[in-house]
N, C-alpha and C positions, 0 to 999 in steps of 0.2 A: 084373362090369365090369372092364375092363382099364385100369390106370393107366399112362399114358405120361409118362415124366419126361425132358424135354429139358434141355439145359445152359443155354439162354438163352431169355428170353420170345419173341424174334423167331422162333427156330427152332420153339418150341411153336406159335406162330400158323401158321407154314407147314405144319407137320405136321397140325394140327387141320383146316386148310382142305382137305387132301387126303383125310383119312380120315372126314370128315363130322361132326366134333365142332364144330358151328357155333353152339352156344348158350353164351354167355358169362355165367357165374354167379359173381360176385365175383372176376373175374380168372382163373377156371378154365374151360377150354372143355370142354363136354360134348356127347355125341351119338353115335348109331350104336354104342352099347356101349362107348364110350371116355370116359375122363376124361384131359384133356391139361393138364399143368402143367410147370413148369420150376424148376430151381435158378437161381442167379445167380452162376455160377462156384462156387468153393469156399465151403461153408457151415460147415465145421468146420476146425480147425487142430490141429497137434500142440502139446501143452502146452510151456510154457517151463520151464526147469530149476527155478525157484523155485516153480512150481505143483505140482511133485512133492514138494519139501521146502524149507521156508523157509530152511534153512541156505545154499541156493544164491543167496540174495540177495546175499551177499558172495562175491566172486570169490577163491577160495583154490586155489592149485595143489595142495594136499594133497587136495582133493576130486575131482581129476581121475583117470581119466576119468569123466564122467557118462554112464551107460549105463542108462537107465530101461526099464521095461516100458512101451512107448509107449502113450499115451492121447490122446484127442482132446477138445477143448472147442469150443463154438460160437463162431463169429466174431461179434463184438459187433454189427456193423451189418447182420448177415444173420439175426438171431434170428427176425424175422417170417416170412421165407421158410422157414427150417428148421421153424418151428412148423406152417406150412401143409403142408409135405411130410410131416411126422410124422403129422399128423392124417389125411391122405389115405392114406398107406401103411398105417396102422393101421385105416382105416375098414372096417367090416363089409361094405360094398358092393363093395370091391375084393378080387378073388380072384386076380388075376394082375397082374404089373408088367412093363412093357416099358422097358428102359433105352435111352433115345434121346439120351444125351449124345454128344459128339463122338467120332468113331472114332479112338481113340488112347489112349496111356497116361494122359494127363491127364484126358480125358473119362471113362475107366473109373474113375479114382480119385475124381472128383467125385461120381459116383453111389455107388460102393461105400463111401466114407467115411461118407456119410449113412446108407445102408442098414444098415451094420454098427453105426454109432453108436446108432441108435434100436432096434437089436436086431430088425430086421424079418426074418422067416423065410419070407415068402410067395415062391412061385416067381417067377422073372423070366427073361425072354429078352432078346436083344440085337438092337437095330436098328443095322446097321453100314453106313452110307452116307457118301459123300464129297461129295455135292452135294445141293442142296435143290430140284431141279426136281421137278415133280409125278411124272414118270416114275420118278425115282430113289427118291422116297419110297414110291410104290406097290410098286415092285420090292422095296424093303427090307422092307416089311411082309409081302410074300408069301414072303419068304425069311429070316424071323427066325432068329437063331442061338441055340443053347443057351448059357446063362450060362457053362457050364464051358469053352466054346471060348475065352473071353477071360480065363481065370483067370491064366494066365502073364503076360499083359500087365498085369493089375492087380498081380500080385506084383512085377513089375519097377518099376511106378510107385510103389508104396508103399515099396519098398526104396530107390529114389532119394531119396524124401523123408526117410527115416530116415538114409541116408548123409549127405545134406546137413546134417541136424540134428546128427548126431554130429560130423562134421568141423568145421562152423562153430562150434558151441557150445563144444566142447572146445579147439580150437586158437585160437579168438579169445581165450578166457580165459587160455590158457597164454601166448601171446605178449604179450597186454596186460599181464599181471603181470610177465613177465620184462623187457619193454622200457619199462615205466613210462608208457605212453600207449596210448590206445585203438588196437588193431591188429586190425581185422576180417579174418578169414581165411575164404575161401570156396573151394569146390572149383573154381569157374569164375572168380570175380572176381580171385582172386590170380594165376591164370595170365594173365589179361588185363593186370593191372598189370605182371607180369613181361615181357610182350611189349613194352609201352611203354618200360619201363626199359631193356631190351636195345637197342631202337631208338635211344633217346636216347644210350646209351653208345657205339653205333657212330658216331653223329653227332659227339659230343664228342671222340672219339678219332680222327676222320678227318683225314688230312693231304692237303690239296689239292695236285695236281701239274699243272703247265702242259702243254699240248700244242697243236699248230698244224695248221690245215687250209689247203689250197690250193684256191681256187675260181675258175673262169672267170666272165666277165661274164654268161654265159647260165645260171649256176647250177650247172653241172656241177662235181663235186668230184673231186680227184685220188684214185686208188687204185692199189695194186699187191698182190702176193701177201701182203705183210706187214700190210696194212690200209689205212686211208684217212686216217691222220694221222701227224704227225711229232712226235718227242719233244723236238726242239730247233728253235729258230728258224733256225739255220744250215742245217739239212737242208732246210727249206721254202724258204729263200732260194736255195739252190743249184738246186733244181728250177725255181723261178720264173725265175731267170736263164736257164736252159737253154731254157725254153719261150717267153719273151718274143719278140715280133716274128716269131713263127712262123705257120705255117698249121695250122689245126685241121681234121682230116678225120674224117668220120662213118664209122666202121668197122663199126658195127652199129646197127640200128634194128629192134627186135623188139616187135611189138604183140600183146598177148594179151587176149582177152575175159575179164572177171572178174565175179564176183557177190559181193555182201555180204548175208548172210542177215539177215532182219529180227529185231528184238529179241524176247526171250521176254516173255510177260505178266509182270506184277509179282507177286513175293512181297512180304511185308512188308519183309524185309531189302533187297531190290533197290530197293524204293520209298524206303526210308529213305536208301539210298546216293545215289540220284539227287536226292532232295529236299535232301540236305545239300550236294551239289555245285552244284546249279543255283539253289536258293533259300536256302541257308545255314541250313536248319532242323536242329535237333538231332534225334537219333533219337527222343527222348522227345516232342518237339513233333510230329513226323510221326505218331507213334502216337496221340497225343491227337486230332489233327485227323482221322485216319482213323476213330477210334472215333466221333467226332461224325458224320461222313458215313455211317458204318454205321448209327448210331442213327436218322439221318434217312432211312434206307432207300435211299440213292443209290448206295452201293458195297457190295460183298459183304464177308464177314467179314475183318477185317484181319490177325489173328494167324495167318498161314499161312506155311509154308515151301515151298510149291509154286509153280511157274511155269506149271502146266498145268491143263487142264480134263479132265473125264471124258467118256466116250463119249456119255452121255445128254444132254450139253450142246451137242453139235454142232448139233442141230436148232434151238436157240433163238438161235444167233448172228446169222443174217440179220435176224431180228426185232429183236434188241438193237441192231444197227447202224442199222436203220431208225428206231429211236426217237431216234437221235442226230442225225437230219436237222435238227431245229430248233435243235440245239446248235452244229452245225458243218456247213457246206456240203460239206466233204470226205467226209462219210458218204455222201452221194448219189453222188459220183464213185466211191467204193469199191464200192458196191452195183452200179453200172453195169458196172464192170470185172470184178466177181466176187470173192468172198472166197477167200482161201487158207487152207483148213482141212486141216491135215495133222498129222503126229506132233509137229510143233513147237508145236502148239496142244493137241491131244488126246493124252493119254498116261495111262491109268489107273494104270500102275505107278509113276508119279511123283506121285501124289496119295495122301496118307495121311489126315490129319485133315480138311484143307480144301483146296479148289482155289484157283487163282490169283485175284488181286483184279481184278474187272471191274465195270462199271456194272450196276446191277440193272434189273429191269423197270419200276421207278418213275422211272427217269431221264427219261422223257418228260414227267413232271409237274414237272420242276425249275423252281424260281423262284430265279434266281441272286441276286436282291436280298435273299433271306433267308439268304444265306451270307456268312460272314466272308471277308476277303481271303485268309486262309490256307486256308480251305476251298475257295475258288474255285481257288486255285493248285494244290492237291493234286488236286482233281477234274479240272482241265484236264490234269494230268500223267498221271493214270490213263486218261482217255478217249483222249488222244493215243497212249499206249502200246497201248491196246486196238485202235485202228484200225490203227496201224502193224504190229502183230503179225499182223493178218489181211490185210495187203497183200502184193503180189509182192516178190520180192527186188530189191535195188538192183543195177542192171547198169551196168558201165562198161568202158572199155578202158584198159589201162595199157601205155605204150610205154617201153621202157628203151633209152636211147641210150648207146653207148660211142664216145668220141672219142680220136683219136691226135694228140698234139702233140709233135713232135720225139722220138718213141719213148716218151713217157710217156702213161699212160692216165687219162682222166677219164670220169665217167658221171653220168647223172641219169635220173629217171623223171618221166613226166607222165601225168595221168589225164584222161579225157574221158567225161562222162556219156552213157550210151545210154538208160537208163530210170531215172528217179529212184526208182520203186517206193515202198517204205515211207519213204524219206527225204523225200518231199514233205510229210510231217507235221512235219519239223524244218527250220528255216531254216539251211541250210548252203551254202557255195559248194563245188561239187564239181569244177569244171573247174580243174585245177591245172597245165595245160600252160603251161610257160614257153617252150618251144621246139617247133619243128616242122621236122624234117629227113628226108631220105631217105638211105639208105646210099650212100656215095660222095661226098656233098656236101663241099665244102671252102670255108673262109672264114677271114679273118684272125682270129687268136686274141684280139685286143683286150686289155683289162685283165685282169691276174691278181692276185687279192687273197689276202693271207695273213691268216687269222683266228686270233687268239690265244684259246684256250679253256682251261678248267681242269676237272679231274675234280670231280665233285660228290658229296657224301655222300648217304646215303639220306635221303629226305624224312621229316619228322616225321609222325606219325599225325594224320590228321583223323578226324572221326567216320565219314566215308564209307570211308576206307581201313582204319580199324580194323574196321568192320563187314565189309568184304570179307575181311580177314584172319581174322576169327572164323568167317565162313562157309566159308572155304577153308583151314581149319586143317590139313588133311591134308598140305598142301604144306610144312609146317614139321616134320613128323614123319618120322624116318628109318625107324622100325620099320614094315615093310611091312604086317603084319597090322593094327596100330593105324591106320596111314594109310588103308588100304582101308576100315576100319570107319567112320571119321569123315568119309570123303570126301563123303557125302551128308547129314551131320548137322551138322558144324561144332562150334564151341565155344559152349555155351549154346543157347538156342532163340530163334526170331524174337520170341517174346513177352517174353523176359527180357533181351535184349541191351541195349535202351535203358535199362532199370532198372539193369543192371550198370554201364554207363558213368556214369550219374548217381550211383550209389552210390560208385564209386571217386573221383569228384570230391568228393562230400560229405564223405567221411572224410579227405580231404586227401592222398591218394596221388597224385592227378593233378589238373592244373588246365588250364582253357581259356586259351589265349593266341591271340586272334584266332580263326582257324579250326582251329588245331592243338591237339592234346592232348599235354601235356608232363608228365613225371613230376616230382614235387616232391622236395625233399631228404628228406622223410619217406618217400615212396614208394621212393626209391633206397636209403635206409638199411634199410628193412624187407626189401626184396627181397634185399639183400646178406646179411642175417642169416638168412633162411629157407633151409632145406635144399631141394634139388631136388625131393624127394618131396612137398613142400608146394606148390611154386610152378610146377612144370613142366606144360606142356600134355600131355606123355606120361602124367602121373599122371591127369589128367582123362580122357583118352582111354581109359586102362586101366580106369577105373571104369565108363565107358560100355560098354566091351566086356563087363564082368562083368554089367551090367544086361541087355545083349542076350542073354547066355547064359541068364539067368533067363527071359527072354521066350521063348527057343527051347526051354526045358525041359532044357538041358544043365548047368545049375547050380542049386543050391538057395539059397533066401533065407538060411537060417541060416549056411551056409558063407561066403557073401559078407559078411554083417554081421560074422561072427566075424573074417574077414580084415581088415575095416576097423578093428575095435576093436583087433586086434593091431598094426596099423600105427600107430594113434593112440597106443597104449601105448609103442611103440618111439620115437615122436617125443617124447613126454613125458619118457621116461627120458633120451633124448639131450639135450634142452634143460635138464633139471634137473642134468645132469652137467657143463655147461660154463658159462663166464662169458658175460655179455651186456652189450652197450653200450646204455645207456638212451637212449631217444629224447628224454628230457627233460634239459635241461642241469642240472648240479649246482645244488642250491638254495643260495642265498646268504642267510644269516641277516640279519634286519633289525636285530637287537640282542639284548640279554640280558633274559630275562623278569624283571620286578620281583618276581614272586611266588616263583619257585622257582630262578631262576638258569639255566634252560634256554635254548635258542636259540628265537627268535621268527621265524616264517616267514610268507610271504604265499602265499595259495592262491586262485586264481580258478576259479570254476565257475558255469556258467549265467549269465554276466555279473554275478556277485556276487563281491566280494572279501572274503576272510576273513584276519584276522591271528591267528595261534595259536601257542601254546607247543608245542614238540615233545613235552612230557609231558602235553599235554591230549588227552583228558579224563580219563585214568586217575588221575593224581596231581596235576594242576594245573588251575586253573579259568580260566587266562588265554586268552580267546577273544573277539575283537571283530570286528564287521562294519562295512563301509564306510558302511552306512546306519544306524549306531547312532543311537538316538533323541536322545541328548544333542546330537549334531551336526545331524542332519536337521531337528530341531525349530527349529533356529536358522539354517536355510538353508545348511548346510555338509555336506560329506562328510568322513569320516575317511580321509585320504589316507595313502599310503606315507610321504610327507615328514613329516607330523605324527607318525606312529608312530615313525619313526626318531629324531626330535628328542626325543620323550617318553622313549624307551628310553635314549638317550644322556645327556640332560640332566635328565630328570625333570620338565620343564616346557616349554611352548611358548606363544609369544604368537601369538594369532590375531586378525586384523583382519576386520571386516565381519560379525560376528554380527548376526542380525536378531531383534528382539524379537517374540515371538508376539503379545504384548498390544498394543504400540504401533506396531509396524512399523518402529521406529527401529533404526539400526545402531550397533554399539559394538564396542570391542576388549576382549579379556580374555586373561589367562594361564590355561592349563589344565594340570592335573596329574592323575596317576592317583589313584584312591581305591578302597578296598574297600567293596563294597556287599553286602547280603544280600537275596535275593528272598523272596517270600511263603512259599516252602517252606523257608526257612532255609538255602538254598544260597548259598555265597559266589560273587561275580561281580565283574568289573572295572567300576568306575565312574569318574567324573571329578569333580574340584573345579574351581571357577572363582574367580579372584581379580581384583579391579579396582584393587588398590593402584597399579599402574603403568599404568592405562589411563584414558581419558576417554570419557564417553558423548558421542555426537554428536547 
């Protein structure tokens, strides 16, 4: 028997249907000499530092760098799937395995991590397809690849995982200890924070400058060889005075036919961008909604970086559009005029792991009442883009007019729609013609307006513009080799970008302000302290280039890992040799410890406040919690104000204690007292006095 291992249950079902494994036994498909099952994404993970050695529970700079012999452990919530796969791979009835996980680094790693973890040695071959049409699956099984063909891709994938582990674990601990507050460092996320901080710095340091424009009543604007605006009001006023009460002559009227190509199909990132701009959805929200629609079989796999389909999918497009007739009448019109299927739709070279997001064959069975408002909004967006991408180009004419007024030139442009084409799916006003003239026409100039304007700073990042920047990161890299390499890869992957944005917000580097993403004081401080080799996009791109070299067989895993360790060592040595500014303000002592005379401080963690002596717990036992039983049993909390008074005066009067027995309230004077617990250890307790209080 041949065991086929897919990445996801839905893919396993599609494969099973094509190869004749149509008997479902306990969630595993069988038949025609095949057993078809699936993983559920990653089933094992790299160990955490403390899982190699308990000493790493504490973050000590002296323990860095941590460079283990990497080992894997099962992911807790995937144990049942791993157990099933282990049983099938080790089964005596299975003599060959077919790896059918996604065609790419991550898919290769999902299979190989499990295969290696359970110690499987059975031969396996590779199904390498980019779409799940029946034709693609059949062709893939007829042309299975030897496992060795993808060995370098796996090597690049596992190396990336190790690099991210080494970089993140070591540098996060290093900077957290030096800066005194949690400072997560990541190969990609730190570069993203740096981009936002840089943009905010440009905005904060921007000085607005005024400028002036001159405009005729028909909308035409002044221009000359030096530009179309004036730096002073006086300049604009002089030209206005010269042109007033004059005749305006049309010296040029040139009309050109133009076309605007239809949009590409959606990738995950382009969908997240549009959903953020038009619906206000965060990238994480869009991914969650897409995942739900994918699981409901209405849309194809969401985590794709491609805007294209593969050759074998061209034949299914008319049928897929036909299925949308009941969803929108525009589908019928599109079928009548004919679909535009060309290289803007079909391009094998631009499909790696997954093709673009489109409606599935189950779209005909849609019941919109079973969808949430968010699901309907995203589904509408994908269907509209799908139909628009298959439509003709938008055609229009553009006329540019040039006017002469007393020897000064003005110009304007107007558009007129010839064929809406794909834009019929979007509500837009296309005719922008404000004027209609022929060359040689003359007319009174009318009113001339001076508009006062000012230069504007760059705009703050929104999620949509940040996603665009991450996707087109090559535009920010001067090094030509690096720029060319990342031009089709971007910063991060479509599947991780949303999580990166949420992560940098969660740790306090960035915050949402309305629709914008703004760096916090913590984010700015951290970025100012980090060296370029930790925070630059060039660093991230250089690492990706090394991974590509592994994939191409021009670099070895050991040399790349060794280079990363050397770089981490260099950073550790640099940071250990210089002074750092703590992210945490200097601690202010609350008072003097009554036990040993040390300073008493306040510390808050996980919403719990602790008051402790600086010598605790080594040589002093002074440590108290805000929910100390003495106070909590009487309806009170041990507050900072109470501690300060006790430390300075030795006694504090408290009103409103509540009796556990009677429920009545009373006042009392409280002072420190030494207590001994059941193990004979000394601890801080309290005495209560009623001499100067009255029960109520």
